[in-house]
N, C-alpha and C positions, 0 to 999 in steps of 0.2 A: 268539434272541440278537439285540439291536439293533446294527446296523452304524452306526458314527459317521458323522454327516453330512459329506459332502465339500463343500469350497468350490465355489460355483456358478461357472460360466463368467463370468457377469455380474460377480461379485465380483472375479475375477481381472482382468477388463478394467478395472474401476474402479480397482483397486489399481495397475495398470500406468499408467493415464492420470494418476492422482494423483501417482505417482512422477515422471513426466515433467513435470508441472506444477510440482512442488517444485524440480526441477532447473532448470527455465526461470526460476522466480522468483529463484533464486540468481544465474543468469547475468544476468538483467535488472537486479537490484539492484546488481550489480557492473559495470554499464554495458556489457553485452554483448548488446544487443537482437537482433543477427543470430543468435547462437547460440540465444537464447530463442525466436525465431520457429520455427526448425527443430524444436526440442523440442515446442513447443506444437502445431504442425501434425501432428507424429507422434501426439501425444496425441489430437487430434480424429479422426485416421484410425483409431486403435485403438478409439475409442468407436463408430465406425460411424454408421449413419443416426440421425436425430433422432426417428424415429417410435416410440421406446420410451417407456413410462410409468414406467420405473424411476427413482425419486427419486434414487438414488445417481448414476446416469449423467447425469441432468439437472443435478444440482448441480455435478459436476465439469466438465461441459460449459460451464456458465455461468462457472465460475472460469477455465477455459482461454480462453474467448472474451474475457473482461475483460482478462486479461493480454495476449492477442494484440492487442487493440485498442490498448493503450499501445505495444507494440513496433512494430506496423505504422504507427502514426501518426508514429513517429520515423524508421523506415526508408523507408517508401514515401510515404504522404500522409495528411493528416488525414481525408480522406473515407473511406479504408479503415478507419481507426480507428473512426469513427462508425458505419459499416456493421456492424462487429463488435459494437459496443455495442448497436445496435438488435436484432441477432440474440440477444445475451445476454439482453436484457430480455424478448424473446418466449419464450425458453426458460425463463427464471425464472418467468414467469407460469403455466407448466404444472406447477410444483411445488405440492404440497398446502400449505395454510396451516400456518405453524409457524415455528420459530426460523430454520431454514436459509433459507426464502424471505425472511424479514424482513432477515436480515443481508446476503444477496445483493442485496437492494434498495438498501441503503446503498452497497454496494461498486460496483454499476453506476453509480449517480449520481455517486459520488466519482471514479470513473475517467473519466466524461464531463467532470467539472470539471477533472481533470488534463489531459486532451487539449486542452480549450478553453484552458487556461492556456498549454500548450506552443505553441499556434499564435497566441497573442496576443489571444484573446477574453476579456480579463481581467474585465470587469464581469459577463459571463454566468457565468464560472467562480466568481467570488466569491459570486454569488447562490446558487449550488448549495451551496457550502461552508457558507454561513451558514444554509441551511435544514437541513442534515444534522447539523452539529456539536452543536447543543443536544440533539438526540436521543441522540447518542453519549455526551455528558457525563452525561445522565440514567441511562445504563446503562454507566457507566465500568468497573465491575468486570468486566462480561461482554465489553466491547469495548475493553480498554485498548490493545492493539497497534494496532488500526484507528484508534482516536482519536489515538494518538501520531503515526502516519503522516499522518493528515489535518491535524493541527495544523501539522506541518512543511510540508506542501504549501501550506496557506493562508498561512503565514508567508512562504514564497517568493513567493507571489502578491502579498502586501502589499509586499514589497521591490520587486517590479517596478512596483507602483503608487506607489512612494515614500511608503509609510505606515509609517515606521520604528517608531513607538511600538506600533502594533498588531502588527507583525511580531515585535518583541522579546517582547511578552506571550505570543504563541503559542509562540515558541521556548523561552522559559523554562518554560512549562507542559509542553511536549513533553520537554524535557531531564529534568525531574523524573520524568516517567512512565517514560522510557527507563532512567534510572539505577535507579529503584525496581524495575522488572521485569527488569532485566538484559539489555535489548536493546542489545548492544554495537555492532553495526553501525549501528543507528538512532542511537545516541548520536554516532557519528562523523559521520553526516549532519547532525545538529543542530548540532554544533560547527562543521561546515563552513558551515552557514547563518548561524551567529552571526558568522563571519568576513565573509560577504557583508553582514550588517547593519552591522558596524563600518566596512566599506569604504564603504558608502553614506553614512555620516555623516562620512566623511573621517578616521577614526581608523585610519590605516594600520598602525601598530605593533600595535594590538589585533587588527585583521583578520588580520595575519600570524601572530599568536600562536594565534588560533583555528584557522587553516588548518593550522598545524603540529601542534596537538593532534589534529585530525581525521586528518591523515596518519599520526600515530603509531598510531592505531586501525586505519586501513585497511591498513597494512603487513601485519598478521596477519589481520584480519577481512574485508578486502575490497580486495585489491590493484588490482582493476580500477577502483576509485574514485579511485586516486591521480592519474591524469592529469587528472581534473576538478578536483581540489584544485590541481594545478599551474597549470591554466588560470586559476583565480580568483586564485591568488597572482600570476600574471603581470599580471592586470588591476590588482591593487593596486600592483604595481611600476611600471606605466605611470603610474598616478596620482601616484606619487612621482618620476616623471621618469627612472626607471632603465630605459631602453630596452634596453640590452645584456643586463641580467639578465633582463628579461621575455622577450626573444627566446630566451635559453637555456632557460628553463622551457618555452616553447611548442614549441621544436624537439624537446624530449624528449616532450612530451605528445601532439602531433599524431599521430605514427605509432602510438602506443598507442591513442588514441581511434579511429583508423581501423581498427586491428586488432580492436577490440572491436565494430566495426560501428555506433558511435555517430555517425552522419553529421551529425546536427544539431549535435552538439558539435564535430565537426571543423570545420564551417563557422563556428561561433561562435569557435573558436580561430583560424581563419584571419583573421577580422576583427581580433581582438586582435593577431595577429602582424603584420598590415598596419600597425596603429598603432605597433608597435615599430619596424617598418621605416621609417616616416615620421620617427620620432624620430632614427633612425640615418642618415637621408638617403638611404635606398635606395628611391627612388620607383618604380623598375621592379618590384621585388619587391612593394612595397605594392599597386600597381595589379593585379598578377597575382593576388595572394591575395584581394583584395576582390572581384574579378570572379568568381573561382572560388566564393567563399562565396555571392555573390548568386545565381549559377546554382543552387547546391545548395538554397538556401532556396526559390527559386521552384519547383523540381521537387517539393518537399514541401508546397507550398501555404502556406508561412509568410511571408505578406506583410510582417508587422511586422519580422522580422529581415532580410528582403530589402531593405527600405528603409534599415535601419541599415547594411548592407553597401554600398548605393548611396551613402550619405553618405560612407563611407570612401573609395570610389572618387573621388567628386567632390572630397573633401578633398585627395587626392593631387594632382589637377590644379590646385587652387587654390594649394596650397603651392608647387608648381613655378613657377606664373605669378608669384606674389608674390615669389619669391626673385630673379626677373630684373627688376631695377628699370628696365632700359632698354626693356622690352617692354610695350606697352599690351594689357591683356586684351581678348579678344573679348567681345561682348555676350551670347553664347550661354551661357557658363558661369555668370555670376550669375543669369541667368534660370532655368537648370536648378536651381540651388541654392534659389532662392526658391520654385519650384514644389514641390521636394522638401520644403521646410519646411512647406508647407501639408499635404502628405500625412502627414508625420511628426506634426504637431500633431493631425491627425484620428485618428491611432492612439494618442494619449495620450502620445507621446514628447516631452515638453515640452523637456527639455534638448537633445535631439538636434535638434529643430526650431530652437531658439535657435542652436545651433552652425551649422546650415546657413545661417541668415539672417546670422550674423556673418561667415562667409566671403564671402557675397554682398556684404555691406556693404563689406568691405575691397576687393573687386574693383571695385565701383562707384566707390569713392573713387579708386582708381588710374586709372580711366577718366575721372575728372573730373566724375562725375555726383553731386555732393554732395547735391543736393536729394533724389534718389531714395535715396541711401544713408541720409540722415537719416530719411526716411519708413520705410524698412525697419528701421532700428535701433530705432525707436519700438515695433516689434512684438515685440522681444525682451523677454521678461518679466524682472523683477528676480530676482536669484539667491535661492534658498531655502537652507535648512539643508543639503539634500542635493545642491545643485548642485556638480559637480566643480570642483576648483581650476583646471584648464586652461580650463574654460568661463568662470570668473570673470575670469581674466587676459585671455582673448580679448575679453570685453566691455570691459574697461578699455582694451585696445589699440584696439578700434573707436572708442571715444569719443575717445581721444587722437589717432588718425589723422584723424578727422573734424574735430577742433579744429585740427589742423595745416592741413588742406585749407581750413578756413574762416578761416585767418590769425589763430588765437588760440593762440599758442605757450604762453602762461602757463597756459591751461586744459589744454593737452596735458600740460604738466609736472605739473600738479596731479593729473591722472589717473594718470600714471606713478608719482608719489610715493605716492598712495593704494594703487595696485595692489601696489607692491613692499612696502609696509607690511603689506598683507593677506597677501601671500605669506610674509612673515617670521613672521606669527602662525601660519600653517600649519606652517612649518618648525620652529617652537619646540615643536610637539607631536610631532615625529618621534622615533623611537627611536634606532637605531644611526647611526654616522657616515655610512654609505652613504646612508641615507634623508635625513639632513640635507643632504647634499651634492647629491643628485640632484634635489631639489625646485627648485633654481635653474633647471632647464630651462624651466619654465613662465613664468619672468619674463624670459627672454633678449631676446625681441623688444621688450618694453616698455622694458627698460633701454637697448637700442640706440637706440630712438626718442628717448628723453630725452637720451642722450649726443650723438646727432646734432644735435639742436636746440641744445644748449648749445655744442657745438663750432663749429657754423656761426656762432653769435653771437660766440664768442671769435675766430674767424678774421676775421670781418668788421670788428669794432670794436677788436680788440686787447685788449679787456677780457673778463672772464668766465672767466679761467683758474681762479680760485678756485672758482667755481660748478661748473665742469667737474670739478675735483678732488673736490668733495663728491659729485657724481653717480657718479664712478668708484668711490668708496668704498661707495656704496649698492648697486652692482651687482656687486661682485666679492668673492670669498673670504669668504663669509658663515660658512662652517664654522669659521673661525678666530676668530670673535667669541664663542664659547661657552666658559664656564668649566665644565670637566668636573665632573660630579657624582660623589659617592663610588660606588665599584664595588658593583654588586649581583651577587653570584656566581650563576652558573647552572651547576649540576652537569652538565647535558646538554651544554652548550657546552664545558665544560672536558674532558669525556670525548672529544668529537669532536676537539678540538685535540690532546690527548695521543695519540689514535690516529693522527692525521695526522702528528704528529712521529715516531712509531714507523715508520709506513709510509715516510715520506720517508727516514729513516735506513736502512731496509732497501733502498730503491731505490739509494741512494748506494753501499752496500756491494756490492750485486749488480752494479752497473755496473762497479765496480773489478775485480771477479772475472770479468767477461765474461758474466754470466748474464742471461737475458731478464728484462725488467721491465715488459712491456706490461700484464699483469693488475694488477700493483701500481699502475701509473700510473692505470689506470681506477678502481681503488679509492680512490686519493688524490683524484682529481678529484671523485668522488662525495662523499667526506667533506668536501671543501672547500665544495661546494655546500650540503651540509646544515649545516655550521658557519656559513656565510654567512647562511642563512635564520634560524638561531637568533639570530645577532647583530643581526638587524633589530629585535627587540622585547624583548631581555632587560631593557633599562632605557633610560630617556631619556638621550640623549647628554650634554647639558649645560644650564647656566643661561645664557640669552642676555644679552649685554652690548650696550649701544647702539653704533652706528657712531660712530667718533671724528669730531668736528667739525674743520674745518680749523684753527680756533684752538687746539684741543687738540694737534693734530699739530705746529703751529708751536712751541708752548711746549715740547713734549717734545724736538723736534729740537735746539733750541739752535743750535750752530754747524754741525751736520750738514746735508747736502743730500739731499733725497728726490726721486726721479724716478719718476713713475707713467706707465707706457707705455700707449698706446691705439692700436689699429688702426682705421682708417676707410677704407672702400673699399680702395685699394691703397697707402695711405700710413701710415707709422708716425709717431705724434705722441708727445710727452712733455710732461707738466705738471711743471715744476720748482719745488720749494718750497725757497727759499733765503733765510734770515734774514728770514722773515715775508713775503716776496714770492712771488707765484705767476705763473709765466711759461709760455706755451704755445710749444713748439718743434715745427717740422716737420722730421723727421729724414731719412727716405728711403723708397724704394719697399718696401712691406711684403713682397710676394712674393719679391723678390730677397734681402731680408734673411733671411727665413725659410729659403729654399733654401740660401743661403751658410752659415747657421748649421748646417743639417743636414749639409752637406758637411764643414764644420770638425769637427763631432762625429765623423763617420766617419773623418776623418784621425787624430784623437786616439786612437780605438779601434785603428786600424792601427798607431799608433806605440807602443802600450802595452807589448808584450812586452819583457822585459829583454834578450834576446840577439838582436835583429834584426841582420841583416848591415848593415854600414856604408853601402853604396850605397843600400839600401832606406831606411835612416834618413834619408839626405840627401834622397832624392826626396820622401818623405812629409812631412818637416819643411818643405821648400820649399813644397809645396802648402798645408800648414796655415798657414804664415806669410802667404802671399798672401791666403788667405781671411780670416785675422785682420786683416790690413791693410785689406782691403776693408770688413769690418764696422766697423772703427775709423773709417773715413772716413764711413760711413753712419750710425753711431749715436753712438759715444762721444767722438769728437774735439771736437764742439761742446759736449758736456757737461763735458769735462775742463778747459776753459779757465779756469773760475772756481773749480775745486775746491780748488786749493792742496793742503794736506795733510789736508783735512777728509774725514771718512767719508762715503761715498756709499751711500744706501739705494735700491735699485732694486725697484720693484714691476713685474714683467714681465707680458707677455701670455702665454697658455698655450704658444704655439709657441716662445717664447724662454726657457722655464724651464730648458732644458738647455744654454743658452749658457755657455761657459767665459769669463766676463767678464774674469778675470785674464789671459787670453791676448791680449786686445786691447792693442796697444802703449800707448795713452794711459792705460790703467789698470794697467800693470805696477807691482807694488809698492804699489798704492793700496788702502786699506781699503774693501772693498765688502761690503755685506750684501744678501741677497736676501730679500724678504718677500712673502707672498701678498697683502697689502694694507697700507695705512698703519695701519689699525685693528689688524691683527695685529701689526705692528711696535710700536705704542704699548703694546699689552697685554704683549708679550714683554719689552719694555725695562723694564717695572716688576717683573719677576719676579726673585727672589733665593732662592738655596738654599745655605746654607753647609755642607752636609754633606761627608762624606769623598770622596776621589778613589777611583774604581774603575778598575782596569786588568784587562781580560779578553782572553784570547787563545783563539781557536777552533782547531779542527783543520784540517790541510791547507793552512795558509798558511805558506810557507817563512819561517822566522825569526820567526814570531809569538811563540813562547815567549820567545825571546831579546829581542824588541822590548819586550814588556810588562815583562820583568824588568829590562831596561836603564832603563826609565822609572822604576823604583823609586829610581834615583839622583836623579832630578828630583823625585819625590814620595815621600820616604822613609816617610811615614805612610799611603801608599795601600793599599787592600785589593787583593790580587793573586788573580785567579781564572784559572787556565790549566791546560793538560794535561787529565788525566782529570776534574778538578774543574769544568771549564767546561761544565756542563750548563745546559739552558734554565731550569730552576727556580732554580738557584743564581745565574745571571746576572740573571734577572728580579728575584729577591729583592734582590740587591745594588744593582741600578739604583734601586730604591725608596729615596728619601731621600739619594742621593749628590749631591754638589755638581758633580762632573765625572766623566764616564765615557768611557774610551778603549776602544773595542771593535775588536779585530783579528780579523776572521773573514770568510770568504767569505759571500756572500749572493746573493740574486736579487730583482730587481724584477719584480713580477707586474702587467703592464699591464692584464690583464683583471680583476684583483681586487686592487687595491693594498693592501688591508688584510691580505692574505696574502703580501705581500713579506716576505722572511725573512732571518735571520742564521743561518748554519749553525754549530751547536755540537756538542758531543760526542755527545749523545743525540738529535740531530735539530734541526730549526729552532726558532728563537725568532721568533714572528710579530709583525708590526706590530700586529695585532689585540690581542695580549696587552699590549703597551706602552701601549695606549690607555686602560687603566684603572689605571695606577699611581697609588697614593694621593698620592705625593710624587715627581713625575718629576724626574730630574736637571736641574740648571740648564743644564749644557753637556754635549753628547754629541759625541764625535769618532768617526766611522765610518771606520776607517782603510783599508778595502779595498773593492773592488767598486763597484757603481753604485747604492748605496743612497740617494743624493741625488736619484735619478731620480723622476719623478712621472708619474702618469696624469692627464691634464687632463680634468676633467668640465665640464659646462655651467656658465657663469658664471665661467670661468677658475679653477675650483677645482682645486688640485693635491693629489693624494693619493699617498702612498707611505710607505716606512718613515720617512724623515726628516720628511715632512709630518705623519704621525701623531704623532710625538714632539712636534712643535711644537703641533699641535692639542690634545695632551694636557696641555700645560703647561710644556714645556721652553723655555728662553729662546733658546738657540743650538744649532744642529746643524751640524757641519762634516762634509761628505761629498763623494764624487766623483760627477760627473755623466757620466763616461765610464770606460772601462776604465783601470786603472792597473797598471803593472808592480810586482812585489813590492819590488824595490830602490828604485824611485822613490818608492813609498808610504812605505817605511821611512825614507828620507832626509827626505822632507817632514815626516813626523810627528816625527822627532827635532828638526828645526829649529823646528817649530810649538810643541812643548811646552817647549823651552828658553825661548822667548819668553813663553809663557803663565805659566810658573813665576815669571818676573820681574815679572809684573803687567801685561804688555801686553794690551790688549783683543783679543778673538778675531779680529775682522775685520782689524785691523792685523797681528797675529801671523801670520795665514794669508797675507796679502798678501806679507809679507816672506819667509815660508817657501816660497811658490810662485814668487816672482819669479826665483829661481835657474834654474828650468827650467819655465816656465809651460805649455808644450805637453805635458809628461809628468807634470805635477802638476795635473790638472784638478779641483781641489777648490773648493767654494763654501762660504761662510759663510751659513747660512740662519737667518732670525729676526732677533734683535737682536744685533749684534756689538760 
């Protein structure tokens, strides 16, 4: 009787080593090279010595060595990776001729190309890819998976070499192969790379869309890849000027990358996080991160990325020096930057070399070395299609500053005008409101330079106020010059917002019952971050309108007076537009005004509760009046002299958006409208909507139901939504097409994410984000409670919040509070306001008369066109 053959010991060893290799590949593909190395080293140990002629053992040894080469090149050094590949090739050559030996030949070469690419040897890497890929294409049926991976890797290399057309061709071919053969994880990586491709070309919404598609695959098929997606999303956000949002993404990603053992990616993320810190003004953190990243790259022998980290370190020093206008830079820093530029150019880092030279140019100009600056600037190449917007603006700024230093102010202004126009074209391509708003960060310095030049001329000669006004309009509140486009519904975004609403409602209910809400708050924060990401690319925000010319503003103003504020050094200035005349006024010390306004705001908050003890009311009222009197002397007294009874439109600077103008004695009872820009006011003043009146009352506001029902006497035909009917869907639907909406509900201003400022309704919040896409926004909105006129100030004096979103979306007028308001004071103010509105009084005047009775406890503003 024949005994069945037992598996040999060799077969068991091979099977065990192959299993370890498979597990290591999974770990490595999910960005866990540390875990992969441990598994692969165990696999080699299981195989024992290399002096066997077993083809099975030789083959699996080659595969393990190839994978180990990639992992060790990332974790330890490139030399270790190449040593492993040399060993793999020697072992492969011991295999008998045949398919396994041929396929492994491809794999060894391609892994060498990958390691070369990782360490910046791009041309050598590309030559290897170009040699192997045609052979794989010829045998595509047999090598489809290897071909797909190889095309992805070559595309990534082409992106690094800024060859976007070639990269996109490889990615498109790879995506077709991945979808056809069901390689889901690989599909996610390809979509991730398509995001990198779009980012390289400056299409930030498209890049974010691809990144989110990749993330949706990695959630289930490769969670370890999610931190890398977040890293690249953060880089896109930095391009869009959203430093805070980029920082949040990176602060999530870095610990996960470190936990995965992906040290080269940790260092890369630290460089990006340093860039976010520079945008946020945290120079200490930026320097620390860039230094850490540089050390990490040097340890691994990655000179290319080490020099990029060094550029970030020197950029921190340059930004700090340039911010101190009283200090002359040392000669050492521009020299170091110029030397670094040469090294960067030698590594093929064209844009980075240009950035180093441009910082050196600005430092040389500050030192008065204009000839040297001119010579160095000539070495900066002209921008290409793939040159980032911040580099383009920096080049414009260098040219403008050099023109100023050479006493050519008109040439400097021409550079500023052209740069801001170019930035506007970039902004017009952006998706969500956040991206449109954030882009302004890249034009701040260029705009300030132009404003400084024109202001100096106006102060010196007494002329030029009109030109200064035109420049103020070019540089501020650009988000309000867009005509919102029709809504493009996104089911995923709608689902996230509905879930956020449900979670927020549950949080409120559990707080009232004393139950813990920590886990729910974490879930809410996660949902908000995901909804924010979806909102960046769901559809383009709006159709751009031109900035209003001074003549257009004068014509629309008629008898009104417009005051556009501007801070320069430590002084607040105002350009006054009155009956066709433009005047420049010097008002007062900016720092003192801003601090006094902050203190007044704190006093109004303290004064808000309905049942304060009389002695406390007296003390706080006295403090608030003293501060209001001081602000009146510093700001409004000189403005009010010529106002008579005419409406005043104020375009504030960001730090004065929350100033209760009606509390200043000179403006008691005077009609005042606050606008983000004169262009925004002109646009808003032309809007009309004759729809019905909406009266809505949310939960938890004492007297809200009675208040909205009492207003039925003033507006007998109004639509009433209160009690259990006041849901977010019902109120949002009723807002669409209404002529005026009065909303009595608690709410919250979200400084970190203004588009998720919210109005609390029966089923949870109604978000500013949702009002941004109303097909026909209400002409007038009255926010009767809470702080929903508050704004988060973004670069370029852009103010975003619940009220600001309504204005940007197409409402003409929004009335709301910029401080806490007691329920009784709010109800009384609203009754007085609507009595006047119903008689046909204009909103700004009606509000002024309604708040004049108690201006310190009725801190309401009329925003937009009153």
